[in-house]
Structures are given as C-alpha cells and as structure tokens.
N, C-alpha and C positions, 0 to 999 in steps of 0.2 A: 504493500500500500504506500502510495506517495502523496504527500500533502500538496494540493494544487491551488486551493482557494482558501486562504486563512482568514476567515471572516471574524474570528474571535468569539468571545462569549456573548450570549444574549439571554434575556429572560425568556421563560417558556411563554409562548405568544398569547395563549387564550386565558391566562390566569389573571383576569381583571379583578381589581380590588374594590371593596366597599368601604365605607367609613368605619365599619366595625373591625376590619382587619388591615387597615392602612399601615399599621406598625409592623406587620409580619416581614421577616427578612425575605428579600427577593432572591429566588434561586436562579442562578445563571449557569447555562450549560454551553459548551463550545458548539459553534455552527460551522466548523471547518470541514471543507469538502476534500475527500481523498479519492485517488484514482488507483484502480487495481491494474498493475502491470501485466497480470496474466490474462485477464478477460476484458479489460477496458471499462469495467463498470465503475460508476461514480457514486459515492455514498458518504454519509456521516459515519463517524466511528463512535460518537458518544450517544448513547441511547437512554432516553428518559423512560422511567418505569411506566408501562402502559396504563396501569390502574390510576396513576396520578395524572398522566397526560390527558386521558379521556374523561375524567370526572369533571362535572360542571361544564361539559362541552356545550357551547352555545350555538354552533352553526347548524342550521336546519335547512335542508334542501328546498322545502316548500316555500321558504321565504325569498327564494331567488327565482323570479319568473323566467330568466334566461336558462337556468338549469332545468326547470320543468319542461320548457320547450325542447331543450337539448335531449332530455331523457325520453320524451315522447317520440322524437325523431329516431333516437338510438334504438328504442324497443322495436320500431318498425323495421329498421335495417337488420336487426338481429333475426327477427321472424322471417324476413325475406331470405336471409342467408342460410338459416338453420332448418327450415321446414319443420318447425316444432309442432307436435301433435297437441290437441286440446288438453289431453290428460297429462302431458309431460310436466315434470317438476322443474320449476324455475327458482333458482336460489340466488339471492343477492348478498354477497359478503360485504359487510360494512354498509348496511342498507339504510342507515340514518332514519328518517321518518317514513320510509317506505314509498317515496315518490316514484322511483323507477318501477317498482313492483306494481304500483297502482296503474302505471301505463299498460303493463301486460294484462292486468285484470280488465281494464277498459276495452282492451282489444279482444277480450273473450277467453283469456288464458288465466284461469283462476287458481290453479295449483301452484301457489307461490309460497316461498319461505324466506324471510329476512334474517340475517345474522348481524346483530348490532351490539357492540360492547357497552355503549352508553345507556345506562338504565333509564335516565330521564327521557332520552330521545326515543328509545325502543318502546317505552310506554305510550308515547304519542302515536307510534305506528300501530301498536296493538289496539289502542282505543279507537283508531280510525278503521279497524277491520283488517289490517295487514298482519297475517300470521308471522310472528317474529320471535326468535330466540335471543335473549339478552346475554350473550356470551362472546368471548374472544374466540374467533375461528381458529381451530387447530385440528390435528389428526383425531384427537379424542372426540371433538364435536362432530367431525365427519363420520365417525363410527356410529355415534348416536343418531345422526340423521339417516344413515343407511338402515338402521334398525327400525326407526319410526316411520320414515317416508319413502325409503328406497332410493335408487339411483336418480341422478339429475340429468335432464336433457340439456339444460342451459345453466351455467354458473357465471354470474357477473361479479365484477369487483371494480367499481368506478372510483378513481382517486383513492384507492385503498392499497393497491399492490406496491405503492411507494412507501407505505406507512408501517410495514411489518418487518420486524427484525429477523424472525425465523422464516425467511422466504422459502427456504428448502422444504421445511415442514409443511408450509401452506401449499406449495406446488404438489407435493406428494399427496396431501389430503384431497386436493381438487382432482388429481388423477384417479384416485380411488372412487370418488363420488360420481364421476362422469360415466354415463352409460355408453354403449357402443353407438357411435354416431353423435355423441354429445359434443357441445362446444363450450369452451371457456373464453369469455370475453372480458378484457379488462382495459381500463383507460388510465393513462398516467401522463404527467407532463413529460415532454420530449427533450432529452438532453441536448439534442442539436439546436433546438430553439432556445433553451436556457443559455447556452454558450453564445449563440449567434446574436441574440437580442439582449444579453446581459440580464436575464430574468431573475435577479437576486431576490425579488419579492416572493418567489416560489420556494425559497430556501428557509425552512423553519423546522422545528424539532419533530413535527409529525411526519415530515418528508425525509425518510432515512435514505431512500434510493432515488437516483436520477437516471432514468432508463434510456438505453439505445437499443435498436433492433439487433445490432451486431453482438451486444453482450447478452441480450435476452435469449437468443437462439440456442447457444450451447448450454446455458443454464437450464432452460425448460427441457431440453432433450435429456439432460442428465437426470431429470425427474419424470421421464416417461411422457413428455408432452412435446408437440411440435407446432410452430407458428405456421398458419395457413393463409393468413391475410392480415394486412395492416392498413389502417386509415389514418390520415393526418387531419387534425382539426385545429380551430383557433382557441379552444378552451385553455385557460390559464396562460394565455400568451403563446401557446403552442403545445399540442398534445398528440398522442397516438392512441388509437383504439386497436388493440391486438386481439386477434381471433386465434385460438389454439385448440387442438384436438389431441386425443391419446395418440402416441407415436404409432405411425402406420395406419392411421384411421382412413375412413373412406373418402374424405373430401380431398380434392387436389390442392396443391399449393399455388396460391394466386401470384401473379407477376409482381404485385405490390411489395412482396417480401424482398425479392432480389433488387427491386428498384431502390428501396430505402437503404438497403445494405450498401449499394453502390454510391448513393448520395452521401452516406456517412463516410465512406472511404475517400471520396473526392474532397470532402470537407476536412479530412484528416482527424476525425473524431476519435480515432484510435491512438492519437498522439497526445500525451499529457501536456505538451507545450502549448497546444491550441487552447486548452482550458486555462492554463496559467496566463495566457494572453488576455483572456476575458477579465481575469482579476486585475491585470494592469490597466485595462480600460475602466474598470470600476473605480480604481484608486484615483484616476483622473477626474471622474465625475464627483467623487467624494471631496477631493481637494477644491474643485470649483464651487460646489454647493456650500461647504463649510465657510469658504471665503465670502460668499455672497451673504449667508446668514449673519455672520459676524459683522460685516459691513452695514447691513440693515439695522442690526441691534445697536451699533455705535451711533447710528443716525436717530435712534430713539423710536424706531418703527416696531409695531407689535405684529407678531406672527403666530398663526394658529395652524393646525394640521387637519387635513381632510382624509378620514379613513382610519378606523380602529380595528380592522381585520388583522389576520395573522401577519400579512406582509408588512403592515405598519410597524409592528414590534421589531421585525428584522431590520427594517430600514432605519428606524430611530436609533437602534443599537449600533448598527454598522457605521452610520454617519456620525453618531455621537452628538446629535443636535437637540435631543429631547428637552434638555434644561433651558433651551432658548425659546421654546414654544409656550404660549399662554394656555392653550387648551386644545382638545381634539373635537371634531364633529363626525358623526356617523349616522347613516340611515337606520341602523339596527337599534330598535328601541330597547332591546334587552341589555344593551351596553350603556344606555344613557345614565348619567350621574354615577357611573362607576369610574375607576381610575386605572390607567394603563399600567401593566407590569413594568417595573424598573423605574421609569420616569415619573409615575404617579400623576399623569396628566388627566384631568377630568374630561370625560366623554360627554358631550352635549348634543342635543338634537341639531340637525343640519341648519335649521333656520336661525340658529344663534349667530351665524356669521353676519346676518343682517342686523341683529340686535346689538351685538358686541362690537361689530365693525372693526375687526383687525385690519391693519394696513395690507398684510399679505397672508395668503393661505397656501401652504405647501401641500401638494396633492400626493399623499402617501398611497392612496388607492390608484396607483399610477397607470394600471391597465385600463382604467376607465376615465383617464384624464379628459379626453375629448368630450365624452358625455357629460362629465361634471361641469366642464366649462360652458358647454351649451345650455345645460339646465340652469346654471346659476349665472347667466349673463347679466342679470340684474345686480349681482354683487360687483361686477366690473363697471357697469354703468353708474353705480353709486360711488365709484372711486376706489374700490378694492382691486387687488391684483392677485393672480394665482401664480405660484411657482411650480413649474413642471420639472421632473427629474430625468426621465428617459424619453427618447434616446439621448437627449442632452439637456443640460440645465437651461431653463428659459423662464422669462417673465411674461405673463399674459395680462 
C-alpha cells in the first residue's frame, strides 16, 4: 500500500452536535487515500467502527427527489437486463428507507427484502411496508436469508459497496445468495472521475473504497463473480453501475466492460503518480481558497457556508477554514440548529442567508453549485456573493 493523497485527519462527517453534547470531544480519524501496488485499488486504511458510524445516521433517500428519480430509472434498467420473474426475490443491501425496493414493488415485483444497519432508518422502511432486516450484511445474514426466503434473483447495493471493510466476505455472501441466472448490481463513485475532477467531496469515512473496473474485475473473480456490464452515470460527480453474475453464468459479457478497462488504461489509472497529481492540484486550490478567505476576513467581511452534508465536513477539515465561517445553511431540516462536527458551526435553514446577510457564502455542496446559485439569485441581487471551489476558486 502506498500513500497517494494525504488529506489528514477529519471529524466523522455525520456526527452533528446538539446543545446538550457540545462539550463532547471531537473524534478525528485520518482520511488519507492509499493505492495498492498489486491491484491498483484505492482505499482508506483507517476504518471507523460501523456501529458508531451508522448510528444516528440522518441521510434518507426519500428526501432526495433526484435519487428517487434515479432509482426509478435504475429499477427499470435492471428489469430490462435481468428478465426477472414476478416471484423472484429482490434484495437491496444497504436499503436505507426502502426507496429502491419501492420502485420494484410499483413495477409489480413484490418479493423484496431490504438489509439496513441503521435501526432508525430501517424502521421507517418497515413502517412504510418494505420488508427489511435491520442488520449489517455478512455471510451469516446471507445464510439466514437463504433459510427464510431462498435464493435471490437480483441483489443490489447502491452506494454501499464502497462502505464495507470486509468486501471479500460480502462478495462471497452475495455469490452464495444468487440463484442461477441471478444478477448482482451495485453502484459506486468512479475512481476515474474522482481523480479527473478532483472529487474530494466524495472522500469521507463511510467511503472506504474508490473503485475502478480494472481493480474490481480480479477481485470479484476471486470470489466467484464476474462483471458482465458497466454503466457510467453522473451521480456523485461520476459513478459506475456494475452488473455481475456467478462466474461462468449464462449472460454474455457486454462490450462496456472492455471499453472502460481501456479508458482507465489510457488515463493511466493504474499508475499511482496520476493520483498523486490530483493531490497536487488540490493543494493549489487549497492555497488559493485559504488566501482568499483570509483576505476577506482582514477586510472585515462575514462568510457563511452552504451545505452541511458529508462533503462539507471533509472540505472544512481539509481546507482548515471552519473557524473563519459564521454559520452553515442547509436544506435538510433534520440538521437545523445542530452544530457541525469539529468546527461546531450552527446549521441554519437556507433562508437565513437573506436574514443574516453574510457578505459571502462559500458553497460546500459544490456538486450543486450551479443550482444553488440559480435558486438563490436573489441573494446576489441583494448584494451577497457566492464563493465556488471547483473546478477552480471563483466569486459569483
């Protein structure tokens, strides 16, 4: 393993504080990215205890209209590809509030099962009629599923396969659960996009792995699975949806697999120096941003932050600018009037940028910069300014 992106330590992103626990010591864990010289996989080495990481988890798929639309579309693509029979079992690993499984039910496929470690969120799914097991998925859980429900025709894991430390155990469990002709479909952020677009906001403690097709192929084969199709998408700034079957299965391997392996080779994604170059570009952005923030503060300007999602914690920690901000705003009402981990910035409703009128608002939810600026053009017309971070530092 070779250190390629030394991001340093960061608070665990989703651990927002209330006034009752403001004095608790902030736990900081390294976010350094390492490259495997054997298989070119990129990952964190420091693993946060899952029970701690996923307790009090606030993200709910159903709160994100774009994700609902994406999952509705994905379920249709899966059904078109897999020829799923009506009685076939569909399992979603890391099913959150059951949004994806609900898409299958609405399409007439009612034999569904969610696996969700967060007890609070799995209860939401169960209460809405989605059959859900509140457990961390592993080989033991796979055995229990086989006994209770039988083999699965479809297993999905969206934005989950990057979150698991024991990937080998999970891959083996999935291989055991799939029936003949079954398909395993998982979506992850794409390492090529992470490197090419400097997607530092996708680096947080839940994301242990940063996947490429070239590294996934031999890994899955070693656990009895083979990739048969890959789709690229815009989610998280750049993602891949990977379709896999039991090794030697009946479906032919799609051209998309070789095409992406070829693209990765041309990009030299198998060379750690390419990933180190990304870090060099990040450092230039950091230097420019810190210089701008300090200059504005010296002029007596007030600055707030827009975005209290996981990316925001990573960015504030890496750039080291949290103590220069007055407050954060976010659309998620469950975070309102709580305090960010580490910097302990209060999170306020979005309309507070009009009431408190900071001179500048730095967009930490940087993937949505264009939409935020468009939606809040009134803030600009009233004299406020937005600061954008990527692909370069700018003032709007």
